[in-house]
C-alpha positions in Angstrom: 0.0 0.0 0.0 2.8 2.4 0.8 4.3 1.9 -2.6 1.0 2.9 -4.3 0.6 5.9 -2.0 4.2 7.0 -2.9 3.2 7.2 -6.5 0.1 9.3 -5.7 -2.5 6.6 -5.8 -4.7 6.7 -2.7 -5.9 3.2 -1.9 -6.7 3.8 1.7 -10.4 3.1 1.2 -9.8 -0.2 -0.6 -9.7 -3.5 1.2 -7.6 -6.4 -0.2 -9.7 -9.5 -1.1 -9.2 -12.7 -3.0 -10.3 -12.6 -6.7 -13.2 -14.8 -7.6 -13.2 -17.4 -10.3 -15.7 -15.3 -12.3 -13.3 -12.3 -12.2 -10.4 -14.4 -13.2 -11.8 -15.1 -16.7 -9.8 -13.1 -19.1 -7.6 -11.6 -16.4 -3.9 -10.9 -16.5 -2.0 -11.4 -13.3 1.6 -10.4 -12.8 3.7 -12.3 -10.3 0.6 -13.8 -8.5 0.0 -17.5 -8.7 -3.7 -17.9 -9.5 -3.6 -21.5 -10.5 -5.6 -22.6 -7.4 -8.5 -20.3 -8.4 -8.9 -21.3 -12.0 -11.5 -23.9 -12.8 -9.9 -27.1 -14.3 -11.2 -26.3 -17.8 -9.3 -22.9 -17.9 -5.8 -23.0 -19.3 -3.3 -20.8 -17.5 -0.4 -19.4 -19.5 2.6 -18.8 -17.2 5.1 -16.1 -18.2 7.5 -16.5 -15.3 10.5 -16.1 -17.6 9.5 -12.6 -18.6 10.8 -9.5 -17.0 8.5 -7.5 -14.6 7.1 -4.2 -15.9 9.4 -1.3 -15.2 8.6 1.3 -12.7 7.9 4.7 -14.2 
């Protein structure tokens, strides 16, 4: 949260929560392992060998 606030993004009113399976459809996740949330019929492409996005 502090990192987001340092960039000027106020997230003080947002509460962290686990994403639902419905929200996961078509989603892109960076660094987070969401394999335990995906239904068995959903293929997950892992891009672990790609560099993380640069900080601006």
